[in-house]
C-alpha positions in Angstrom: 7.9 58.5 -252.3 7.3 57.8 -248.8 3.7 59.1 -249.1 3.2 56.9 -252.2 4.7 53.9 -250.4 2.6 54.6 -247.3 -0.5 54.8 -249.6 0.4 51.5 -251.2 1.0 50.0 -247.9 -2.4 51.4 -246.7 -4.1 50.0 -249.8 -2.5 46.6 -249.2 -3.5 46.6 -245.6 -7.1 47.5 -246.6 -7.1 44.8 -249.4 -5.8 42.3 -246.8 -8.5 43.4 -244.4 -11.2 43.1 -247.2 -9.9 39.6 -248.0 -10.0 38.6 -244.3 -13.5 40.0 -244.0 -14.6 38.2 -247.2 -13.3 35.0 -245.8 -15.1 35.6 -242.5 -18.3 36.3 -244.4 -17.8 33.1 -246.5 -17.2 31.1 -243.2 -20.3 32.6 -241.7 -22.4 31.8 -244.8 -21.1 28.2 -244.7 -22.0 28.0 -241.0 -25.4 29.5 -241.8 -26.1 26.8 -244.4 -25.0 24.1 -242.0 -27.2 25.5 -239.3 -30.1 25.7 -241.7 -29.5 22.1 -242.7 -29.3 21.0 -239.1 -32.5 23.0 -238.3 -34.4 21.2 -241.2 -33.2 17.8 -239.9 -34.3 18.7 -236.4 -37.7 19.8 -237.7 -38.1 16.5 -239.6 -37.1 14.6 -236.5 -39.6 16.5 -234.4 -42.3 15.8 -236.9 -41.4 12.1 -236.9 -41.5 12.0 -233.1 -44.8 13.8 -233.0 -46.2 11.3 -235.5 -44.8 8.4 -233.5 -46.2 9.8 -230.3 -49.7 10.1 -231.9 -49.4 6.6 -233.1 -48.2 5.4 -229.7 -51.3 7.1 -228.1 -53.6 5.4 -230.6 -51.9 2.0 -230.0 -52.1 2.5 -226.2 -55.8 3.3 -226.5 -56.4 0.2 -228.6 -54.4 -1.9 -226.2 -56.3 -0.6 -223.2 -59.6 -1.4 -225.0 -58.3 -4.9 -225.7 -57.2 -5.3 -222.0 -60.6 -4.2 -220.9 -62.3 -6.7 -223.2 -60.0 -9.5 -222.0 -60.8 -8.6 -218.4 -64.5 -8.8 -219.2 -64.0 -12.1 -220.9 -62.0 -13.3 -217.9 -64.9 -12.4 -215.6 -67.3 -14.3 -217.9 -65.0 -17.3 -217.9 -64.7 -17.2 -214.1 -68.5 -17.1 -213.8 -68.8 -20.0 -216.2 -66.2 -21.9 -214.3 -68.1 -21.3 -211.0 -71.3 -22.4 -212.7 -69.6 -25.5 -214.1 -68.2 -26.3 -210.6 -71.7 -25.9 -209.1 -73.2 -28.1 -211.8 -70.5 -30.7 -211.3 -71.1 -30.7 -207.6 -74.9 -31.1 -208.1 -74.4 -33.9 -210.6 -71.9 -35.6 -208.3 -74.4 -35.4 -205.5 -77.1 -36.9 -207.7 -74.7 -39.6 -208.9 -73.8 -40.5 -205.3 -77.5 -40.5 -204.4 -78.3 -42.8 -207.3 -75.3 -45.1 -206.3 -76.5 -45.2 -202.7 -80.0 -46.0 -203.8 -78.6 -48.7 -206.2 -76.6 -50.2 -203.3 -79.5 -50.1 -201.0 -81.7 -51.8 -203.6 -79.1 -54.4 -204.2 -78.9 -55.1 -200.5 -82.6 -55.2 -200.2 -82.9 -57.7 -203.1 -80.1 -59.7 -201.5 -81.9 -59.7 -198.2 -85.2 -60.8 -199.8 -83.4 -63.7 -201.6 -82.1 -65.0 -198.3 -85.6 -65.5 -196.8 
């Protein structure tokens, strides 16, 4: 009987070991599924970031073009402003000259009327 009992005990130990190993395999399978899910999420996130980076590069290029255009426009406006200042100075000088001539003509008329 002892050999039968020892065989039963050996079988029970082996069955217990098999159950433990099956549980370990199930746990590893669950971890593998979770890891696969996390991997897929990470891949999607990487794709999103890659797409966003490409979009950001495109937007940056567009903004740089816009800044360059605005700078060119600013240079044109500055040139127009300088031209307007010059025209204003010329016109002011002409106005002052005409005013001076007008005053001189008025004095001359006044001087002629007194004689």
